[in-house]
C-alpha positions as CSV (number, residue, x, y, z in Angstrom):
1,X,79.2,91.0,144.2
2,X,77.2,90.0,142.3
3,X,77.7,89.2,138.8
4,X,75.0,91.1,136.3
5,X,74.8,90.2,133.1
6,X,76.8,93.1,131.8
7,X,79.9,92.3,134.1
8,X,80.1,88.7,133.0
9,X,82.7,87.4,131.0
10,X,82.1,86.6,127.3
11,X,83.9,83.0,129.0
12,X,81.1,83.1,131.7
13,X,78.2,83.7,129.3
14,X,79.4,81.0,126.7
15,X,78.9,78.5,130.0
16,X,75.5,79.9,131.2
17,X,74.3,79.3,127.1
18,X,75.8,76.1,127.0
19,X,73.3,75.3,130.2
20,X,70.3,76.5,128.2
21,X,70.6,80.8,129.3
22,X,69.2,82.0,126.0
23,X,70.1,85.4,127.1
24,X,73.4,85.4,127.8
25,X,73.4,83.7,124.3
26,X,71.9,87.3,123.2
27,X,74.5,88.9,125.6
28,X,77.2,88.1,123.9
29,X,75.3,88.8,120.2
30,X,74.8,92.5,121.4
31,X,78.6,92.5,122.7
32,X,79.9,91.6,119.3
33,X,78.0,91.6,116.5
34,X,79.0,94.9,115.1
35,X,82.8,94.8,115.9
36,X,82.7,91.5,114.6
37,X,80.9,92.7,111.0
38,X,82.8,95.6,110.3
39,X,86.4,93.1,110.0
40,X,84.4,91.2,108.2
41,X,82.9,93.7,106.5
42,X,86.9,95.0,105.2
43,X,87.8,91.3,104.8
44,X,85.1,90.7,102.2
45,X,84.2,94.0,100.9
46,X,80.5,93.9,100.3
47,X,78.4,94.5,103.0
48,X,76.0,92.2,102.5
49,X,78.7,89.8,101.9
50,X,79.6,90.6,105.9
51,X,76.5,90.5,106.9
52,X,75.4,87.2,105.8
53,X,79.0,86.0,107.6
54,X,78.2,87.4,110.4
55,X,75.7,85.5,111.4
56,X,76.7,82.4,110.1
57,X,79.2,83.2,112.8
58,X,76.9,83.4,115.3
59,X,75.0,80.7,113.8
60,X,78.4,78.2,113.5
61,X,78.5,79.0,117.8
62,X,74.7,78.3,118.7
63,X,75.4,75.2,116.6
64,X,79.1,74.1,117.8
65,X,78.0,75.9,121.0
66,X,78.8,72.0,123.3
67,X,82.5,72.3,121.7
68,X,83.6,75.3,123.3
69,X,85.8,74.9,125.9
70,X,85.5,76.5,129.6
71,X,89.1,77.7,129.4
72,X,89.1,78.9,126.0
73,X,88.4,82.7,124.4
74,X,85.1,83.1,123.0
75,X,86.6,85.8,121.2
76,X,89.4,84.2,120.5
77,X,86.9,81.3,119.0
78,X,84.4,83.4,117.2
79,X,86.9,84.9,114.9
80,X,89.0,81.6,114.5
81,X,84.6,81.1,112.4
82,X,84.4,84.2,111.0
83,X,88.3,84.2,109.4
84,X,87.2,80.7,108.3
85,X,84.0,82.1,106.3
86,X,85.9,85.0,105.3
87,X,88.6,82.7,103.7
88,X,85.4,80.0,102.4
89,X,84.4,83.0,100.8
90,X,87.0,84.7,99.0
91,X,87.7,80.8,97.4
92,X,84.2,80.8,96.2
93,X,84.6,85.2,94.5
94,X,86.1,84.4,91.3
95,X,87.3,88.1,91.7
96,X,87.9,88.9,95.1
97,X,88.4,92.7,96.0
98,X,90.6,94.1,98.8
99,X,88.4,95.6,101.3
100,X,87.4,98.7,102.3
101,X,88.4,100.7,105.3
102,X,86.1,103.4,105.4
103,X,83.0,101.8,104.2
104,X,80.0,102.3,106.6
105,X,79.9,100.1,109.6
106,X,76.4,98.5,111.0
107,X,73.2,100.8,111.5
108,X,73.5,101.9,115.5
109,X,77.4,100.6,115.9
110,X,79.0,101.2,118.5
111,X,82.5,100.9,117.1
112,X,84.0,103.4,116.0
113,X,85.2,102.3,112.0
114,X,89.1,101.8,111.7
115,X,89.6,105.9,109.7
116,X,88.1,106.9,113.2
117,X,90.5,105.2,115.4
118,X,93.3,106.8,113.8
119,X,92.4,110.5,114.7
120,X,88.8,112.7,114.7
121,X,87.4,115.2,112.4
122,X,88.8,117.5,111.3
123,X,88.7,121.5,112.3
124,X,84.8,122.6,111.8
125,X,85.0,125.8,109.6
126,X,88.8,125.2,108.4
127,X,88.4,124.4,104.7
128,X,92.1,124.2,104.1
129,X,92.6,122.2,106.2
130,X,89.2,119.6,106.3
131,X,90.3,119.1,102.2
132,X,93.6,118.2,103.3
133,X,92.4,115.0,106.6
134,X,89.8,114.2,103.7
135,X,92.7,113.8,101.5
136,X,94.5,112.0,104.4
137,X,92.0,109.6,105.0
138,X,92.1,108.9,101.7
139,X,95.8,108.1,101.6
140,X,95.1,106.0,105.2
141,X,92.4,103.4,103.5
142,X,95.1,103.1,99.8
143,X,98.1,102.9,102.7
144,X,96.8,99.8,104.9
145,X,94.4,97.8,101.5
146,X,98.2,98.4,99.9
147,X,99.6,95.8,102.5
148,X,100.3,92.3,102.3
149,X,97.7,90.5,103.0
150,X,99.3,88.9,105.9
151,X,100.6,91.8,107.0
152,X,96.5,93.6,106.5
153,X,95.0,90.5,108.3
154,X,97.1,91.4,111.9
155,X,96.5,94.7,111.3
156,X,92.6,94.6,111.0
157,X,92.4,92.0,113.8
158,X,94.2,94.3,116.1
159,X,93.1,97.8,115.7
160,X,88.9,96.3,114.6
161,X,89.1,93.6,116.2
162,X,90.9,95.2,119.3
163,X,92.1,91.3,119.9
164,X,95.0,90.8,121.7
165,X,98.6,89.2,119.6
166,X,98.1,85.6,121.6
167,X,94.9,85.8,120.6
168,X,95.1,86.7,116.7
169,X,98.7,84.0,117.1
170,X,95.5,81.7,118.2
171,X,92.7,82.9,115.1
172,X,95.2,82.9,112.7
173,X,97.6,79.5,113.2
174,X,100.6,81.7,113.2
175,X,103.1,81.8,116.2
176,X,103.2,85.2,118.4
177,X,106.1,86.3,117.7
178,X,105.4,85.8,113.7
179,X,102.1,87.8,114.4
180,X,104.5,90.6,116.5
181,X,106.3,90.4,113.2
182,X,103.6,91.3,110.7
183,X,102.3,94.3,113.2
184,X,105.7,95.4,112.4
185,X,106.4,95.5,109.3
186,X,102.7,97.0,108.6
187,X,103.2,99.4,110.7
188,X,106.8,100.3,108.7
189,X,104.9,100.6,105.8
190,X,102.2,102.6,106.7
191,X,104.3,104.9,108.3
192,X,106.6,105.7,104.6
193,X,103.1,105.3,102.7
194,X,101.7,108.3,105.5
195,X,104.6,109.7,106.0
196,X,103.9,113.5,103.3
197,X,100.9,113.2,106.3
198,X,103.8,113.2,109.1
199,X,104.3,117.4,109.4
200,X,100.9,117.7,108.9
201,X,99.4,115.3,112.1
202,X,102.0,117.0,114.0
203,X,100.5,120.4,114.1
204,X,96.5,118.8,114.7
205,X,98.5,117.5,118.1
């Protein structure tokens, strides 16, 4: 079977880029630009900062391409770079704002925003349900933003970036069991904060 650029793994594309294939890097950008932007946006709370950080992250990939190890996971490497840039950005801000989980995604984005991961749009034509749906979505945003930062970070890496726990542990420099515990605590907090909507959510299923 012939491997096409679209079926090649991230790691294979990175190795091809190391050997001078610029198209391989373009494919990596096409695959990861939107989810990375969404992750950074929710860390910085600013579309302008998210654009700058995302661009800088890919620039760092170019600058450090020779350092990429064959056995490494590209997503782990990329999100580690992006996370460190987000931390640097936060330190430079006098008053760091919490990220907005319902902020618009990048133009032409194919990945659904976090709020849309929870459920689809309310039934058309049902004004009561639409109003309740809007209130629930806002409560979800507020509940996630109220999470302790370490729990929110794990939640975003899992739900927005779709990274497995093993990779999240590498990105955050934390033991995998600790990452799983933070995710569990985050979900417990969210369930408690959103308990009033449990009956409504069941009615929509």
